[in-house]
N, C-alpha and C positions, 0 to 999 in steps of 0.2 A: 937571345932579350939580354939587354943588357942591365945587370941587376944595381950596378951603380945609379942608375936615372933614379934610385931613394932619396926621394927630401931628408938627406940626412946632410950632419956637415962639409962632407965632400960633394956632397950636387951644390956646382954654381951657375948651372943653368937648368929651365926647364924648355923643351921645345914639344910644339902642338898646333895639327893643322886647324884651322880654323876659316870657315868659307871658305876652302881652297887656296888659304895663306897660312904658311909654314909659321908661325909667330916662335922668337928665341927670348926668352924672357930671363933674366939675368935676375938672380937671388944673392943674397948672404945670410943664410943659416946660422952663422956664426955671431951675427950684431946681436947688441943687446934689446933690440929695436924687434918688437913683433911686426912691425911694418917691412921688413926687409925678407921675407919668405914668401913663397908661392904657396899662399892655400887653398886644399883641394874648392872647399865653397867658390873661389873663381872658376875651378874649370868646369863646374858644373856649370856654372850661371853661362859660359862662353856657349859651349856644349847645347845648351838650350837654346840658346838664340842663332842657333845654328842649324838646330831641330826645326825652327818653327820659322825659318825666314824665304822658306819658299810661299805662303801664304797668312793670311791673315796680319794681326796688329805689327809681327815684326818682320814684313817683307819688306826690302831696300825701298819700294816706291814709293810706300807710306813714311818710313822714317827717314828718309833724304834731308837734309837740314833741320832737323831737329837740333836746340838745344840740351845737350846734357852735362851734368857733373857728378863727378864720381867720388863719394868720400872717402878717406880712409885709403887710399886707393893701392898702397904701399908700391907692391913691384909695378900694377900698370894691367894685369891682362884683361879685368872686366871692361876696362875702357876700351881699349883693341877691340873688344866683341861688338860694342856699339857703335866705334870709328868705322868699323868693317861693313857694317848698314847703312852707313851714310851720314851720321850722325855728327855734329859737330859737340867733341865731348872735350870738356873742362875736368881736368884729373888731378884729385886734391891731397894733398898729405899734408902733416907735419915737415917743418925745416929738416930734420934731420934724418928722413925719408928720402927729400926730394932729389941728393946726386944718383941716388939709383932708377928711381921713375924718371928723372931726364934722358938717363945712360938709357934706358929700356924704348920712351919713345922714343929717339932721337933715332935709333937702331933699327927700330922695327919699322920707321917710317922710310925708311932710305933702303932698307930689302924690300920692301911691299913693292916702291914706286920702281926699284929696278929689277923685277920679276912680273913685273903686271903690266901693258903696255896703257893698260885703261884708267891707270890708277884714279884717275879722275873723277872715278866714280864713287872710291872710297872717299868718307866724311876725314875732319880734323880732327887733331889731339892735340892739346897744350897742358902745360903744367902749372899749376900755379899751389900757393901757400895757403894752408887751410886749414887754423885751430877749431874746435866745432867752438862755436859762443862769441869769438870773436867779431866782432858787427863791422871792425875794417875789414877785414878779409873777407867776411858775406859782402860785404858791399862792392867791392873791388872786382871781385867776379860773376856782378851785374846780374842779380837775379829778376825775374822768375826763370826756369827750366822748364821744359817739356819732360823731362827725367830727373829723378834722382836715383843714383844706384849705391851700392857699399854691398861689397862680400866680407862675410869673418868680422864685421867692425866691432862688433862687443863681446870683450869676452869678459867685461869688472861693470861690476853694477853700477858703477857710480860714473860708467860714461852714457847712460840710457837717456839723463835728464837733458846735457848737452847735447849730444846725438838729436833728438826729438826737437829742440829749440832750434837746432840748425837748419832740419830738415824743414821747418817749419817756417825760418826766415827764407829759405828758397825755395818756396812753394808760390805757385800761380793758381788760379783757380779751376786748371786744365791740368795741374802736374802728378805723373804718375810716379810715383815709388815702386823698386824695385831691389830686394833687399835678399842676400842668399847667406847662411849661415848655418854652421854646423854643431850642433849642441854639446858642449863640454859640460856645464852646470843646471843640472838641474831648475837649483834655486834662481840664477841668474834668469834662465828661460821663461822662467814663471814668471819673473817681475815684469821682464822685458815686454811678454805677450799681455799682461795687465795691462803697462802705461801705452802700447799699443793700441789696443782695442778702446783705450778711454779718449784715444786722441784719431785716430785712423778707422777706414774700412778696410779690415785685414782680410783680404784672400791668399789660402796657402794654394801654391800651382800642384797640381796633383802630376803622383809620378810617372804616368802615361803623357804625360806634354814632353817633359824630360827628356833627354839621350836615354836611349836602352841601356849604353854601358857608363856614361858620366851619371852617377846616381847611388844614392847611400843612403840607408833608413836613417841617419842620423843629420840629414843634410839638404835642408829646405830651404826653399823660394815664394818667397811673399811677395804680392803686387799690394799697395797702399794706397787708399788717397784721404786726404783730410777730410776730417768731420766737418758739418755744419758744427756751430755759427762762422768758423775760420771763413769755411768754403762751404758754398752751396752748389754741389754741381748735378747734372740730369741724371736720373737714373741711379744717382749713389744713394745704397743704402745707411742709414743711420742705426743700425742698429747693434752697430759693433760687434756681430758675430763673426767670427772666423767661418771663411765660407772655400768652396775652392774654386779656385779660377780659370773660367774658360779660357783661351789666350788667343780662340778662332775666334772671326768675326762671324756675328747671327749669320744660320745658312751653311756654313763652308761645314764642309769635313774634313777631317785629319788626312792629310797626303794619306793615300793606300798604299805608297810603296817605302812609309819608314814605321815601320812593325814595334810598337811598343812593348816590351819585356817586362815582366812582374821584377821589383827587388828585391831579392832575397834574403839579403843581409850578408852570406856569405858564397864561396866559390863555387863555381861548379866542380862538379865531382869530376866530370870526365874533360872539362878544359886541359888538362895535359900537361898544359904550361902556364905560367904567370905571367900576363901581361903588366906595362908599368902602372896602369890603375889598379890593379889589384894588388902588386906590390905594395903602393902608397897605401892602399887600405888598410893593409895588415900593417902596416909599421904602424899606423896612425891607433887603429887597434892594440897592438903591444905598447905603444907608449900610454895609454889610455891604461892597461892593464899594469904597469909596473909604474905606475907616479908614485904609488902611494909604496913602493914596498924599499925597504932600505936595506942597502947592505954592506 
């Protein structure tokens, strides 16, 4: 086991297999910008897509050609997950992050094309600058989109309002919003949920729908629709309550070959060794415990 794969200042790249493709995502944890690190919520997000790509809402036959925009893309992992389903993805971030994002997009597109003779079945992915709330940036990406996605885009309370305004401006009557998020601050999380429930129909993806390995109690996936009166969509609830989302179509059963496991929040005692995901989560836990320790 390569213990240097832990997300640390010495880690320059993350390698992850998604839907049969090996993605190599460069990062720069030494950067002063948070967007140059591959955060764990993006891994949970793409492995959730992978698990649910066999049938239901996220099967490639239903996702092909869907327009997707990724907000706060950082290193671009989540956007690639949607592109591998056949979507046409616009992945966005602030100008300081774009060089690394462009590098990841170009290199992975090249590797996928070289390794897959049927690369035409994969969607497209392009990069654009988008500062939340910037009307010119929003206009340039040509909304509305079928899906708006983001992972670990909220880490401070002052970002909540511009994020919500940007999501609204990018949305149409049938837009689905998919956000992955790791709770790091109870205060920010509570404020975020209060604001989201006031403006969106919020549904939480159940742990059973996530990849049995790539999940953690502090990492949540949300599916949201804009509430009336902004948009009225048939069948959408307007009570603002948080519900558990069923990502399968009515009448469909979960793939019997993919067994869900409970997320215990601790390492299995009989595992014998730690794999990369376990090491990353141990590192995240240690960082949280040591955050307020003064040496």
